C-alpha positions in Angstrom: 70.0 95.9 105.1 68.0 96.8 102.0 67.5 94.0 99.3 65.1 93.6 96.4 62.7 90.5 96.6 65.2 88.3 94.7 68.3 89.6 96.0 67.9 87.6 99.2 68.7 84.5 97.4 70.3 85.6 93.9 72.8 87.9 95.4 74.9 84.8 96.6 73.8 81.9 95.0 73.2 83.2 91.3 76.8 84.3 91.0 78.0 80.8 92.2 77.2 79.0 89.2 73.5 78.6 89.3 70.8 79.3 86.7 71.1 83.1 86.6 74.1 82.7 84.4 72.7 80.2 82.0 71.6 81.5 78.9 72.4 81.5 75.0 76.4 80.8 74.9 78.1 83.3 72.9 80.5 81.9 70.2 83.7 81.0 71.8 86.6 83.6 71.4 90.4 83.2 71.9 91.5 84.2 75.5 92.6 87.7 75.7 96.3 88.3 75.8 97.8 89.9 78.9 97.7 93.4 79.0 100.5 95.4 80.9 100.9 99.0 81.9 103.2 100.9 84.5 102.1 102.9 87.2 105.4 104.6 88.0 107.8 101.9 89.0 104.8 99.2 89.6 103.9 96.9 86.7 100.3 96.0 86.4 99.2 93.3 84.0 95.6 92.3 83.4 95.0 88.8 83.2 91.7 87.5 81.6 89.7 84.7 83.2 87.3 84.5 80.4 84.1 86.1 79.7 80.4 84.7 80.2 76.7 85.8 79.0 74.9 87.4 82.0 70.9 88.5 81.4 71.6 92.2 82.6 68.1 93.2 82.0 66.7 90.6 84.3 68.7 91.3 87.3 69.3 95.1 87.3 67.2 97.1 89.5 66.4 100.9 90.2 65.1 101.4 86.6 62.2 99.8 84.7 63.4 96.9 82.6 62.6 98.7 79.2 65.0 101.5 80.3 67.4 98.9 81.1 67.2 97.5 77.7 67.2 100.7 76.2 70.6 101.6 78.0 72.0 98.6 76.6 70.8 99.1 73.1 72.6 102.6 73.2 75.7 100.9 74.0 75.1 98.3 71.2 74.2 95.5 73.1 71.1 93.4 74.1 70.7 90.9 77.2 72.2 88.5 77.9 75.4 90.8 77.9 79.1 88.9 77.6 80.7 90.3 80.7 84.5 89.8 81.2 86.3 88.6 84.3 89.3 90.2 84.8 92.2 89.8 87.4 95.3 92.0 88.1 99.0 91.1 88.5 101.0 94.0 90.3 104.8 93.3 90.3 106.1 95.7 92.9 109.3 97.6 92.8 110.9 95.3 95.4 110.1 92.2 93.4 107.0 90.9 95.4 104.2 89.6 92.9 100.7 90.4 94.3 97.5 89.1 92.4 94.5 91.2 92.9 91.5 88.3 92.7 91.7 85.0 91.4 88.8 84.4 88.8 86.5 81.6 88.9 88.4 78.3 89.1 86.2 75.6 88.1 83.0 76.8 89.8 81.4 78.5 86.8 82.0 76.3 83.8 84.5 75.9 81.0 84.1 79.3 79.4 85.7 80.6 82.8 88.6 79.7 84.9 91.6 80.5 82.5 93.6 82.6 84.9 96.4 80.0 84.9 96.8 79.9 81.0 96.8 83.8 81.4 99.4 83.8 83.9 101.4 81.4 82.0 101.0 83.9 78.9 102.3 86.6 81.2 105.4 84.7 81.9 104.7 83.5 85.3 103.4 80.6 87.6 101.3 80.1 90.4 104.2 79.2 92.8 105.6 82.8 92.0 102.8 84.7 93.6 103.7 85.9 96.9 100.4 87.7 98.0 96.7 87.5 96.8 94.5 90.3 97.5 90.6 89.9 97.1 88.3 92.7 96.4 85.6 90.5 97.8 85.0 86.7 98.2 82.3 86.3 95.6 83.1 82.9 93.6 84.0 84.7 90.5 86.8 86.4 92.5 88.0 83.6 94.9 87.3 80.6 92.8 90.7 80.3 91.6 92.4 80.1 94.9 91.7 76.3 95.2 91.2 73.2 93.0 90.4 69.8 94.3 91.1 71.1 97.9 94.6 72.1 97.4 95.8 75.8 97.1 96.5 76.7 93.5 99.0 79.2 94.9 101.3 77.0 97.0 103.2 79.7 98.8 101.0 83.0 98.4 99.6 84.9 101.6 95.8 85.3 101.1 94.4 88.8 102.3 90.8 89.4 102.6 88.8 92.6 104.3 87.8 91.9 107.8 84.3 92.5 107.1 84.0 89.9 104.3 85.7 87.5 106.2 83.5 87.9 109.2 80.4 87.3 107.1 81.2 84.6 104.4 83.0 82.3 106.9 80.4 82.8 109.7 78.2 80.0 110.7 75.4 82.3 112.0 75.5 84.4 108.7 75.2 81.0 106.9 72.4 79.8 109.0 70.4 83.1 108.6 70.7 83.3 104.9 68.1 81.6 102.6 68.7 78.1 101.8 69.4 78.8 98.1 72.0 81.2 99.4 74.1 78.9 101.2 76.0 77.7 98.7 78.1 81.0 98.6 79.2 80.5 102.1 80.2 77.1 101.6 82.2 77.9 98.6 84.0 80.7 100.6 84.7 78.4 103.2 86.2 75.9 100.9 88.1 78.4 98.5 89.9 80.0 101.5 90.5 76.7 103.7 93.9 75.6 102.4 95.3 79.1 103.1 93.6 79.4 106.7 95.1 75.8 107.7 98.5 76.6 106.8 98.7 80.1 108.4 98.5 82.2 105.2 95.3 83.7 105.7 95.2 87.5 106.8 92.5 90.0 107.1 92.9 93.9 106.8 90.7 96.6 108.3 88.6 99.3 106.4 90.9 101.5 104.4 94.1 99.7 105.6 96.8 98.5 103.4 96.5 94.9 102.6 100.0 94.6 101.7 102.8 97.1 101.9 102.5 99.5 98.9 98.8 98.9 98.1 96.1 100.5 99.9 92.2 99.6 100.1 89.2 101.7 100.0 85.8 100.2 101.7 83.2 100.3 98.9 80.6 98.0 101.0 77.3 97.0 99.6 78.0 94.4 96.8 79.3 92.5 99.8 79.9 93.6 103.4 83.7 94.0 102.8 83.7 94.9 99.2 87.0 96.9 98.8 88.8 98.6 95.8 92.5 98.4 95.8 94.7 101.4 95.0 98.0 101.1 93.0 100.0 104.3 93.2 103.6 105.3 92.9 105.6 108.2 91.6 102.4 110.4 91.2 100.4 107.9 89.0 97.2 106.1 90.3 95.2 102.7 89.1 92.4 101.9 91.4 91.2 98.0 90.9 87.4 98.6 91.7 86.3 95.1 92.1 82.6 95.2 91.2 81.8 98.8 91.5 80.1 98.1 88.1 78.9 95.0 86.0 80.0 95.9 82.7 80.2 99.6 81.3 77.0 99.6 79.4 74.4 100.7 82.1 75.9 101.6 85.4 78.2 104.6 84.2 75.2 106.4 82.5 72.9 105.4 85.5 74.9 104.7 88.4 71.8 104.2 90.6 71.0 101.1 88.9 72.0 98.1 91.2 72.0 94.3 90.6 70.8 91.3 92.2 74.3 90.2 93.3 74.4 93.1 95.8 74.0 92.0 99.1 73.0 95.5 100.3 71.6 97.4 97.2 71.7 100.8 98.9 75.0 100.5 100.2 76.1 99.3 96.9 74.4 102.4 95.3 76.2 104.7 97.5 79.7 103.1 97.0 79.2 103.2 93.2 78.4 107.0 93.2 81.1 107.9 95.7 83.7 106.0 93.3 82.7 107.4 90.2 82.6 110.9 91.6 86.2 110.6 92.9 87.6 108.9 89.7 86.0 111.7 87.6 86.9 114.3 89.7 90.7 113.3 90.0 91.2 111.5 86.6 93.1 108.5 87.6 92.8 104.9 86.1 90.4 102.5 87.3 90.2 98.7 86.4 86.9 97.0 86.5 86.6 93.1 87.2 83.5 92.9 84.6 84.5 95.6 82.2 85.4 94.6 78.7 89.1 93.5 79.0 91.5 94.7 80.2 88.9 96.6 82.0 91.1 99.7 82.4 90.3 103.3 81.8 89.0 106.6 83.2 85.6 107.8 84.4 84.6 111.0 82.6 81.8 113.5 82.9 78.6 112.5 81.4 76.6 113.9 78.5 73.1 113.7 76.9 71.8 112.7 80.1 74.1 110.3 81.3 75.7 110.7 84.7 79.2 109.5 84.0 81.0 108.2 80.9 83.9 105.3 80.3 86.9 106.1 78.3 88.8 102.8 77.9 92.7 103.0 77.5 93.5 101.8 73.9 95.0 98.4 73.6 
């Protein structure tokens, strides 16, 4: 498994509320309103959990820091960069409500954890959610599952990739991890516990349907079981990417750039290249967890030396 020297500890611990996300706080902005679109007969609503400054120039790998800073400057940004944390509510034709990712809950501070407010603004409550599908078990995707040891979603079934469950819930994997990284394992156990203890925890195999009507694509590397979720109906498709990119400012133009949050840098790079190649060739919509809200758009062919571009949907 290939890691940068920092990644062994930071890939897990940093994203879970440790110092890597500390930095100058951006001015508070109002929470983005829910954004809805139809994929055939399926309704998808983007829900904001908030946003947070992240020092991308310090934690991106694969290019020298000046190149990362130059890429950010071309996008009108400088590090730390404010990144979104997006989740997606999928209303199936049969009436089921499926939530893809749950945001951070109370794990990463007051600028995040606003999914319940966004869900309410979209006209729903946590007890209406039938199923939750995680793209992966990092805290900014699983943290909203549980608060004070109790399930936030009282009737929802939780679906997680087999590979992620086998890793993050493993005593052996935790013991083998550096001390600074073990918090990630502890949070994974705590966030999923109310669902596992009540028979509402399920795993899905590589490429399997996590729930009827949705498909998965294994895009391993960021975590062992990191998966994109495919929403498709009547010839229209949206692929909820998860963490294929961290923002739209560097990794579309330079998809070989990785980040310290990746458990396996080489696999994450390969997954990103494959995801972008497929999306650009087929022209379907994608949704990114950390792309500027609502995070939905298309991957375009690159120009001026960039491998790919990003075309957000107008909203």
